[in-house]
N, C-alpha and C positions, 0 to 999 in steps of 0.2 A: 504326714506327708506335706500339710500345708505349713507347720512348723519348720520342716527343713528348708522349704521355698523361702519363707521370711527370714530365716537364718542366714540363707545363702546371699538374701537380698540386702540383708544390713551389713554383710561381711563384703559386700562390693560397694555398698556405699561408703564405708570406711577407706576402703583402698581408692577410690575414687577422691575422697577428701583429701587423703594423703597426697595423691598425685596434683591435686588442685594447690595444695599447700606447695609442693615443689615447684611448681610452674610460678606461683606468686612469687617465691623467693628470688627465681631468676629475673622476674619483671619488676622487681623493685626500682623505683625511680624511672620508669619508661612510660609508665601511665599517666595520662592527665586526670584532673578531678572528675571530669564529663565521663571518662571511661570507666572510673571507679563507681560512680553512680549508676550508669548503665549495668555494669556488672552485678551490681547489688540488685537491682530491679529483677535482672535475670535469675538471680539466686532466689529471690522471693518466688518466682513463678515456678521454679523447679521444685523448691520446697512444697509448694501448694499441690503441685503435680503428684509429687512421692505420697503425700499424706492422703490424697483421694486414692491412690492406690493401695496404700496400706488398709485404708478403710474398706475398700472393695473387697481385698483378700480376707480380712478379719469377718466381715458379712458373710461371705462365701463359707468359711470356715466354721461359723457358727451356724449355718443353715445345712451344712452337712452333718455337724453333730446332732442336731435335731432330727434329722432325716434316719440316722442312724438308730 
């Protein structure tokens, strides 16, 4: 069950990455350097949140396996 959730989560992550790539392709040349830096900082924050969520999910899955 947890593996299915993680699999779906990874699938959504790939879809979001694909959509972001498409948006970036449309926005080429419209962004300033400051805009690019702000976007990279935002991406880092999202990556950190995602890593924390994955760690929490894996911890819960491990705890569930131990209790079984």
